[in-house]
N, C-alpha and C positions, 0 to 999 in steps of 0.2 A: 515474479516474486524476487525482490532484492533480498539477498542473504549476506549477513556479515557475522560469521561464527555462530554462537549459540546453537550449535548443530543439533542438539536433542530436540529443542522446540521447533527448529526449522524442519527437521525430519518428520515430526508429528504433523506439522502443517502440510508438508508436501504429500504425505501419505493420504491425508484426508481429502485433498484435491483430486488425487489420482483415483481414489475410491468413488469419487463423484462421476467418473467417466470422462473427464476432460484432460486434454494435453496441457503441459505446463512448461514454461521457460523460466529457469532460475538464473538470475544474474548474481554471480558470486563477486561480491565487492571487497576483494582483498582479504578474504578469510585466511587463516593460517594454512600452511601446506597440508597439515593433517585433515583439517575440515574441508578444504578444497578437494582432497582426494576422496573423502567420504561422499561429497556431492557427486563426483564422477562415478562412484560405485552405485549410488542411487539412480543415476542416469541409466546405467546398464541394467539394473534390476527392474526399474519402474517405467523406463521408456521416456523419461523427461529429457528436456534439452537444457544443458548447462552451458552458460556463457561466462567465462572467466574474464572479468573486466580488465585485469592486469595485462591481458594479451593485446589490448587495444589502446590503453591509455596509462600513463604513469601518474595521473592525478590521484592524490590520496583520497581514501574513503572519508566521507560518503560521496558516492557518485550518482546520486538520484537523477540529476539533470541528464547525464549520459544515458542512463537507463530509459528515461522517459523519451528522449529523442530517438533512440534505437527502436524502442517498442512502438512508438508512433509511426515510424517509417515502415515497419513490418505490417502494421495494421492497415495503413493507407494503401499499401501495395496489394493487400489481399481483401480489401473492402470489409474489414472486421472491426468490431468493438474491441476496446482494451480493458481487460479486467485485471486490476492490481489486488493481490492478496499478500499482505506482508507476512514475514516469517514468524511473527508472534501471534498470529490469528489462526484459529482452528475452525474450519467450516463444517457444516453439516452436509449430508448427501444432497439435500434439496436446495442448499443456499444459492448455488450458481444459477440453477434453472429459474429460481424466483427473481433474481436480479435481471436475467435476460428477458423475462416476461414483461418487464416494465419499459423496455426500449420502445420509444415512440418519437415521432417528430418533435423537435424543439425541447427534448430532454437532454441535458448535458451530462450530469453525474447521477448515478444511482448507488446509494451506499447502504450496507447492512449495519444496523446498530451493533455496538460491541458491548459485551457483558463480562462480568467476572464469573468465577466458578459457581457462585450461588444464584446466578441469573440476574443480578442487579446491573443496570446499564452503567458502564464505567468510562474512563478516559478513552477517547476525547469527546464523548457524547453525553456527559453528565447533564447537559442542558435539556436532554430529551426525557429525563426521568419524569414519569407521570403522563407522558404522551401515549395514547392508546392506539392510534391509527397512523398508518403510513401517510406521508404527504409531502408537499413542497417545503423545502427547508431553506430559510433565508439566513441561517447561521453557517459557520464553517463546516465543510465536509472534509473528512480525513480520508487518506488512502488506505486505511486498515484493510478494508474489503469493499472496493468501489469499482463500479463499471463506468468507464468513460466512453460515451457513444461515438460511433464513427462520425456522426454529424458534427460533434464538438471537435474531434480530431481534425476534421477538414477546415474548421473555422479558426483554429488557433495553432500556430506553429510553435512547437516547444523549443525551437532554436532561439526564440525570443526570451526564454527564461534567463533570469539574472544569474550568471555563473558565480557570483560572489556568495550566493545563498546555498544552504544545505538541503532545505525541504521546500516543497512547492504545493502541497495540498491546499493550504489556505489561499495562496495566490490563484491557483487554477480554479478553485471553487468560486472565488470572487469574479474572475474573468468570465467564467461560464455565465454567471448572472448578468454581467455587463453586456455580454453578447446576445442577451435575450433568451437564454435557455433557463429552464427550471431544473433545480437539483432536488432529487428525491431521497428522503431518508426512510428506510424500511425498518420500523420498530418491530414488525411482525416476523422479521427474518433475521434474528440475532445470531451473532457469531461469538465464540469465546475469544477474549483478548487477554494476552499476558504482556502488558505494556513494557516496552523497552528491554525485552529479553536480550537483544543483540547489542545494546549499549547500556549496561547496568548503571553507569555513572548518572544517567538521566533519572534514575529512581530518587536521586537526591532532591528532585523537585518537590517530592512529597515528604521525605524524611528529614532533609536539611536544606530548606529553600535558600537560605543565605549562602551556603557553599555552592549550591547549584548555580545561582545567578552570578556569583563571583567568578566561577569557572566559565560560564556563558559569556560574560563580558570580557574578562581578561584573556581568555584563551580563544575567544571568537568561535565558540562552539554553538551548535544548534541554531544556525541562522535561518530564519523563516522569511 
């Protein structure tokens, strides 16, 4: 789980994962000193592993490429799949088990659909509204709550990811398909998504799109 401040939402997300019975590695991506200390407290309380990225690189946030490379390396060494749950997503107790059940040969990504508080599918899976069954997805897969199979990790080295970009979910979902893998979207296994809690300025995409895209272009933010 990459974390950048928004500590209340992140803590809710962390506790939900721990209650599912799984271990968790949190990558603290240059949170404030106060929030980084809170993550260390949660590590002691809940038994999670916290990696403070600032101890390894002085590259400014976001450091998703660094996180993906480090996580891939750990998974390949241990023969494991990689499950990414972002800090604005709240899983259910059964969420992770249901994702793991779908791991099969030639499957690349397995994602849980995201919903708002009222249960409506929301960003980034609006295109799945009206779909009733899980299945192969030929559109973008986000990393909100997504399992990357060990087979995919073996097939594509994340060191190849473009360091000039910020986010890689769209790219990796496309690479998975190009390599002959199927990507699965589970609409039957939804998770609660509170979009952009760690980067509130991105809410302008919906409230003030002109300002959002002006900042995106002029400040070179949110590069996909």
